[in-house]
N, C-alpha and C positions, 0 to 999 in steps of 0.2 A: 648439389643438394642443399636445401635450406633446413636447418636443424634448430630445435628448441630444447633447451635444458631447463627443467623445473627445479627450483630450489635456490638458496642463497648462501650456502655455507662453504666450508673448505672443500668438502666432497664435490660440490657442484663446480667450484673453480677448477679443481683438478680434472674433472670430467671435460669441462669446456676447453681447458688447455690441451688435453690429449686430442679431442675432436678437431680443434683448430689446426693441429699439425698435419691432419690428413687432407690431401688435395681434393678429396670427394666433398669436403665441406665448402660450400659457397658462402651463404650468409649464416651467421650464428646468433641466436637470441638466448638470453638467460632471464628467467622470471622467478623471483625479482632480482636476483644477482647481488653483487656487492662491488666495492671499489676495485677489486682485482679483476672481476669478470668484465667490468666496464672498459678495460684496456684491450680486450680481444673479442668482445661481442657487444651487441646492443642489449642493454638491460631493459626489461619491460615491467611496468607496474601491473602485475597480474598475480592474482591469488592462485597458487599452485593447486589448492584444494577445490577450486571452483571449476568443476568439470565443464559446465556450459561455456564459461569464459575461455577456458583453454582450447576447447574445440573451435569456438568462433575465431579466436586468434590464429590457430593453426590453419583453418580454412582461408582466412583473409590473406595470410602471408604465403600460402602454398607450401607449408611445412612438409618435408618428406619424412622426417623422423622426430618423434618426441622422446627424450630421455628423461625419465622420472627419477630424481635424486632421492628425496626423503620418503619415509614410509607412509606418512599421513595421507598424501594424495592417492597412494595406491589403495590404502584401506578405504578411502572415500569413493573409490570407483572411477578415478580419472582414466586409468588404462582401459577400462570397459567402455567408457564413453568415446574415447578415441578410436578404439577398434570398431565400434558400432558405426562411427562416421567414416570408416575406411582409411584412417590415418595410422601409419605404422608407429608402434610405440614399443619402447624398451622398458618393460616392467610388467609384473603379474596382475591378473584380475583381482578384484576385491576378495573373491572367494579363495583364491590361492594365497593372497596376502594374509589370510588368517594364521598362516604359519608364524607370523610375527605378532599379529594383533591379539591372539589369544594363546596364552601358554597352556591352558587346559586342552585346547584343540590340538596343539602340537604334541602334547603327551599322548593323547588318544590316537593320533596318526602314528606316532612312533610305536605304540603298543600293537596296533594292527599290522605295522610293517615289520615288527621284530627288531627295531633299531634300538641299540643300547643307550640308555639315558639314566638319570638319577631316579631312585624310588621317589614317589610323590603322592600327594593327596590334595584335593581342591575343596575349598569351603566358601559358602555364600553367607556365613554369619560368624560373628566373633566368638561366640561361646564354643561351638564345636571345634573351631580352629585352636583355641586355647587348650581345650581338653586333649586334642591331638598332641600339642606340644608337651603337655604334662606327661604324656606317655612316651614320646620319642626322646625328649631332652635335647641337648645341644652338643655340638654345633649343628645348625641347620641353615637352609637358605629360604628366606621368605620373599615371595614375589607377588606384586600386583599382577593380576591376570592380563590386563590390557596394556595399551600403549601409555607409557608414563614418562616420555621424553628422556629415557635412560636413567630415571631416578627411582624406579619402583622395585629395586632389588636390595635386600639387606642380607649380608652374610653375617649371621648371628653366632658369635662365639659362646654366648651364655643364654640360658633360658629366659632371663629377664630381658635381654636385648631382643630375643625373638618375639616375646610377648608384646613388647613395646611396638615392634614393627607391625604386628597383627592389629593392635589397637589403632595405630596411626592410619593404617589402610582403611579400616572400617569406619574411622572417624572422618574420612574424606580427604586425607592427605594427597591422594592421587586422583581425586575426582571419581568419575565413573570407572576408570581403569582399575581402581582398588575395590570395587564392589564384590569382586571375587578374589580370593587369595590362594596361591599355590604354595605349599610347604614341601620343600625338597630335601632329600638326603644331601649332606655336604660331601662333595666329591673331592678326593685328593689327586694331586698330579700337577701337570703343567698345562696351562691353557694356551690355545692358539686358534687361529681362524683359517678355514679353507673356503675359497671362493670358487663357485662353480656356475657356469652359464648353462641354462636349460631352455630348450625350445618346445617343451611338451613331450619330446621323445628322447632327444640326445642330451647327455650331460657332459660338459667339457670343462675340466678344471683349469682355472686361469691364474692361480697363484695362492700363496699362503702369507700370513703375516702374524705378528704378535704386537699387542699394544700395551700401554701402561695406564691403568685406570686411576691409580692414586695420585693425589695432587702434588705430593712433595717427594724429594729424593728419598731413596731407600724404601720405596713403595709404602710410604706413610701418608697420613692425612686422609681426608674424605675421598670417597669415590667421585669420579668426574665422568664426563663424556669421553675422555681419553686425552692424555697429555703427551703422547708421542707413539710412534710405531715404527716397525722395520719389516722388511721383506727381502728374502724369504725367511720363514721360521725354521730354524735348524731342527726343532723337535719334531716337525712334520717330515719325517723321512719318507722315502718312496714307499716303504712298507706300511707306515702309518697312513699315508694318503690312500693307498690301495684298500686298506681295511676300512677307512672312513667312507670311501666311495661305494664299496661293495656291501658294507654292513649297515650304513646309515643313509647316505644320499640317494643312491639308486632305489633302494626299497621304499623310501619315503616318496620319491617322485612317482614310482609305480602305483603306490597307494593313492596319491593325489589324482592320478589319471583314472584309476579305477572308480574313484568317487565322482568322476565327471568334472573335475576342476584341475586340469593339467597346469603345471607350473611353467611359466615363460618369463625369463628374466635372469637376474643373478641371485643365487641362493648362497647366503653367507652362513656357513655352519661353524658355530663356536664349539670347539672341542676341548674336552679335558682328557689329557693323555697321561696314562699311568702304566709304567712297565711296558711301554710300546703298544698299548691298546687304547684306542679312542672311544670315548662316550660323548654323546651330545649334551652340551650345556643348553644351547638354544639356537633357533634359526632366526636370521634376519632376512628380509626379502629385498634388500638393496645393498649397495656398497656401504661399508663402515666409514666412519669419519673419526680418526685420521687414517684408517687403513687405505682408503681410496687414494690418498695422496701418494703413498709409496707404490701402490699397484699401478696407478696411471703413469707415474714417473718411469717405471720399468716397462710398461706396455707401449707407451707413446702412441703414435699415429694408428697402430693396428687395433687399438681399443675400439675405434669407430667401426672398422671392418667386422670385428667380432660382435659388436652390438647389432649391426645390420643383419648379420647372419642369424643371430638369435631371434630378432624380431621377425625375420622372414622364414623361419623354420628350416634354415640351411646349416645348422651346426654340424651335421653329419660329415660335411666336407671341409669344415673349418679346422685350422691348426693355429696353435699359439707359437710364435717365434720368440722364444726366450733367449736373451743374452745371459752369459754367466756373470750377472751383476747383482748389486745390492742397492737398496734404497732405505733411507732413514729420515723420519720427520720429527721435528721438535715443535710442540704447540706453545705459542706465546699467548698467555691468558691474562685477563685483567686481575690486578691484585685484589684478593678477597674471594675470587672464584674458587669453588663452586657456590660460595655463599654470596651475600650482598657485595657488590663491587661497583666501581666507578664506571661512568660512560661519558663520552663526549670529548675525551682528550685527544689531541693530535698526535700522530705517529710520524716521525721523521726518518730520513735516511733510506727509505725504500727505493727512491729513484736512482740511487747510486749502487744498488745491488745487482749482481749478475742474474740473468734470467735466461737459461738455456736448458739443454737436455740433461745437464748434470747438476743444476742448481736452480731452485725456484722457491719463491715465497708465495704460498697460496693464502688467499684472504678468506676469512669467514665473517666475523662480526665487524665489518667496516662499511663506511659510506664515504663518498666524496662530498665535502662541504667547503664551499668557497675555495676550491682548488687544493684542499688539504685532505689527506686520509685521516678519518676520525674513527676511533674505536666505539662500537655500539653494542657489543655483546660480551659474553664471558670468555669463550675461546675465540681469539681474534685473528691470529696468523698461524701458519704452519711452515716453518723453515725446513726445506726438504733438500736432501742431497742424494746423489747417486754416484756409485763408484764401483771399481772392480772388486773391492773388498768392503765389508761392513765398516771397518775402521776408516776407510777413505770416505765412504758415504757419511759417516758420523762426523768426521772432521769438516766436511763441506757444509753439513746442516748446521753445526754449531757456529761456524764462521759467519753464516748468514744471520743466525739468531743474535749473536753478539753485536752485529753491525746495525741492528734496528735501534733507533733512538726513541725509546718509549719508557720513560720513568714509571708510568702507571701499570706496566706489565711485568710478568715474571715467567720463568720457564724452568722445568727440571733440567738438571745437568748430568743425569745418569741414564738417559734413554739408550736402550740397547745393552744394558749391563749383563743381562742373562745370556744373550748370544755371544757376548765378548768375554765370557768367563769371569766376570767380576762378581761382586757381592752387593746386595741391595743395602 
């Protein structure tokens, strides 16, 4: 089978790595890919959001499955176009992708489904939003309603900080995504992620993870797209997972089906867990990054079988073959990230690093230039280790990170502290 992966980040390198390990994969394409995917697939200069171009390429190459990595192509309707063309796709329709594209929509679905989440209110103008803040006070969470590349959420500890976030959104800080603002109750507890495959009828949990959003050690500094992650998440016990599936995931999936927009793909439920009870923080309609790196490291070749079963509506007979293992990934980012940062500097030492089922450096913001790997983004590499224990996985990941020759990069040195009983 010939397979196309859409996207060019660390998530897509991890997906391509897992797919390539499965003998069902004959040819593998990644569009646009990065320096890491170029080592195991053919990178294609294709815009993942251009549905017509994606369909034309898939037809020309006889693609048997398209795996959509990022959320933007899903919201743009790429999965719809592929399905209409009779091409199997892993990823939800644009209508179902509204679970990520609109926070207001998600809140409305949760209310109809009876799924527990934070108290909220949505506003289309600055004045009413500020009046609401004057009534509620702080702490609160202020969110741009639409897709904002992971930058549209402010956890405001003070009323002034919340008001500034509202003003910034309506002043255009997040473009059209901030034309509506959702103001939520600040939920206490420990946050974790549950990943569930859905084929429109069956929901199959495939793993849990926790990530580290803050840029610096001790969970300090600005929020980022994620500086590291580990799987499984100890806080998501069997009891918590059962509560989340029965109280949040399955009722929401049933509500989506009732609306005529069944969800097919991976549903990423961000949970806040307090006293053993989960509430929904948000849904994403694709794998997280860097959570995909640890999930793919643990799933390996079976990831493709599960995606094929999902795309083909056969999840009812699918099973996840979990080993009693752990994975941890450390993100290497450009100095200055998530603010202004350098680009174009060469990264050395990568060709000397191990690359196997227990140790892998996944690429994100990289390209090959004159035979050298060059940094082109904010989050650039994910040094990922797998082991029988989280300590072993962490040791392997940090050994990889330390061996990368990149003076222009930095990484946190405390990934996994919560699960390992440390202090931030």
